C-alpha positions as CSV (number, residue, x, y, z in Angstrom):
1,M,181.4,69.0,229.7
2,H,177.7,70.0,228.9
3,V,176.4,70.4,225.5
4,H,175.9,73.9,225.9
5,D,179.7,74.1,226.8
6,E,181.0,71.5,223.3
7,Q,178.4,73.2,221.4
8,S,180.3,77.0,222.6
9,D,183.5,75.0,221.8
10,F,182.6,74.1,218.7
11,M,181.0,77.3,217.2
12,S,184.6,79.0,218.3
13,S,185.9,81.2,215.6
14,S,188.8,78.5,215.2
15,N,186.3,76.5,213.7
16,I,184.1,78.2,212.3
17,F,187.3,79.1,210.4
18,A,188.8,76.4,209.7
19,L,184.9,74.8,208.5
20,I,185.3,77.7,206.3
21,S,188.7,77.6,205.2
22,S,187.9,73.7,204.0
23,S,184.5,73.8,202.7
24,P,183.8,72.9,199.0
25,L,181.6,76.0,198.8
26,G,182.9,79.1,197.1
27,V,183.0,81.0,200.1
28,C,184.0,84.8,200.4
29,I,184.1,87.6,202.8
30,T,184.2,90.8,202.0
31,D,184.9,94.3,204.3
32,D,182.1,97.1,203.9
33,E,183.7,98.7,200.8
34,G,182.7,95.7,199.0
35,K,186.4,94.5,198.9
36,F,187.8,90.5,199.7
37,V,189.5,90.4,203.3
38,F,188.8,86.4,202.8
39,V,188.7,83.8,200.5
40,N,188.4,79.9,200.7
41,K,190.2,77.6,197.8
42,A,187.2,76.8,196.2
43,Y,186.0,80.3,195.6
44,C,189.4,80.7,194.2
45,S,188.9,77.5,191.8
46,L,185.6,78.6,191.3
47,Y,187.1,82.0,189.4
48,G,190.0,81.2,189.0
49,Y,192.2,83.3,191.0
50,R,194.2,82.9,194.0
51,A,193.8,84.0,197.2
52,E,196.5,86.7,197.1
53,E,195.0,88.2,194.0
54,L,191.9,89.0,195.1
55,I,192.3,90.1,198.7
56,G,191.7,93.7,198.9
57,E,190.4,94.2,195.5
58,E,186.8,94.9,195.3
59,F,184.0,91.1,195.0
60,T,183.2,92.9,191.7
61,I,186.7,91.6,189.7
62,V,184.8,88.4,189.6
63,V,181.8,89.2,187.4
64,P,180.6,90.7,184.4
65,D,181.2,94.5,183.8
66,Q,177.1,95.1,182.7
67,D,176.6,93.7,186.4
68,K,179.0,95.3,188.2
69,D,177.0,98.5,189.4
70,E,173.8,96.3,190.8
71,L,175.6,94.0,191.7
72,R,178.0,97.0,194.2
73,A,174.6,98.8,194.4
74,L,172.5,94.8,196.4
75,H,176.3,95.0,198.1
76,K,176.4,99.0,199.7
77,T,171.8,98.3,200.6
78,F,173.1,94.5,202.5
79,I,175.7,96.4,204.4
80,A,173.3,99.1,205.3
81,S,170.7,96.7,206.4
82,S,173.1,94.9,208.1
83,V,174.7,97.5,210.0
84,E,170.7,98.5,211.0
85,D,170.0,95.0,212.2
86,T,173.3,94.6,214.4
87,T,172.3,97.9,216.3
88,E,168.8,96.5,216.5
89,A,169.5,93.5,218.5
90,L,171.9,95.3,220.7
91,T,170.2,97.3,221.9
92,E,167.2,95.0,222.9
93,L,169.9,93.2,225.4
């Protein structure tokens, strides 16, 4: 097996998912509307929720009320720039 093949195997989605799931660092993934689609155990421990309480909820559930509007705006900007970057990268192929 070549090094490139070993790297490809390691970077497979199932390996990445296992790494993120078991990470001691809190990790969350949201959809483009800011709703949780994944949280790992460390994230749940950090905020005192169970995964089933967070999945489908807006990510701002874990932040102070006074910060929610700003964080929603930042998320919207991030998602918009990510879509633009992805589209640009795909057109360069």
